[in-house]
N, C-alpha and C positions, 0 to 999 in steps of 0.2 A: 975541875970539870963542872959541867952543868948539873946543878942540883935544884930540885923543887920539893918543898916540904909543906904539905897541907896540914891544916889544923882547924878545929872549930866544929867538927861534926858531933853528933850525939842523938839523943832521943828527944823528939819534939812532938807535941800534940797537933792533930789536924787543925789547920787554921793559924798555927803559930809561925814564928819566924826564927831564923838562924843565920848567922854570918860565918861563912867559911873564909879562911885565909890561906894564901900560898906565898911562902917566902922563897925568893929566887936567889941564886948565886952562881958564879962561874961564867957568866956571860953579861953582855951589855943589855940589861933588861929593858931599858928605855927605848931601844931601837926595834923591838920585836912585838908582833902580834902575840897574843896569848889566848888560850882556850880553856874552858871548863868542859869536861866530858864526864858522863856518869855511866854506871853499869848497875842495873837493877838485878836482883837475884835471879839467876837462870836465864838472863837475857844478854844480848850483845851490847857493845859500847854505843852510847847515844850522845851525840854532840849537843851541848847545852847552850853555849854562848861563846862569842869571840869578841875581843876588844882590840882596837888598833894601838899602835905604839904610844901615841900621845894620850890615849885614854878618852878621846872626845868622840869616838864612834864605836858602836857596838851592835852586834846582831844576836838574835835569840831564836832558839827553836820555838815553834808554835806552841809546844806543850808547856812552856814556861813564860812566854811573852806576857808582860803585864804583871807578873808575880815576882820574877827574879831580876836582880840588878847587878851587873858586873862593874867593877871599878878598879883603879890601880893607883899606886903611889910610886912613881918612878925613882924618887929620891931614896925611899926606903926599900925599893925592890919588892913590893908586896902587891899581890893580886887578891881581890876580894870577890866573893859571891854572896849577895844577900838574898836569902830565900824567904819570901813572904807568902802567907796564905797557903802553906804547904798542905798536900794531900798524901794519903798512903802511897799513891803512884809515884811520889817523889822519893820514896825509899830507895837508896842506892849507895854505892861507893862513888864518891865524887873525886875526880882527878884533875889536877892542874896539868896543862900540856903546853909545851913550847914547840910549836910545829916545825919551825925552821931548824931545830936541833933534834927533832924526834925524841924529845925528852919528856918523861912523865914523872910525876911524884908518886909516892906510895899510896896515896888516896886517903880520904877521910870518910867514915861511914855516917850516913844520915838515915835515921829510922823515924818514920812518921807513924805514930800509933797512940791511941788513947789508953 
C-alpha cells in the first residue's frame, strides 16, 4: 500500500535552515506530483509546495516563496523540502502528500524558536 514517511523535523532558530525528507513506497513515485502541506498549532492545513513528477517544475505558497525549496530523487523515491531563513510562523507539522492517492504521511514537527 502507499506509504509516506517524513523525517528531519526539529527545533531550529529563527533564520536557520532545516531539510525535511519524505520516503515513499507502494506506488510508482516517479509518475506522480507530490505536495508538502503544513499545519500550524490551532490552524488548518496550509499548502506549501507542489513538485511535478520529473522534479523540474515546482510551485510555492507566497508565504514560503524564495525561502523554501522542494526537490525529489525518483530513483530513491525521496521527496525533500529545504527550509531556509525560517521564522516562528513556519512552526508547524509538515506533511508529505501524494494527491492522486489521497495519501499522507504521519508528519514531522518543525519548531522555530530561539
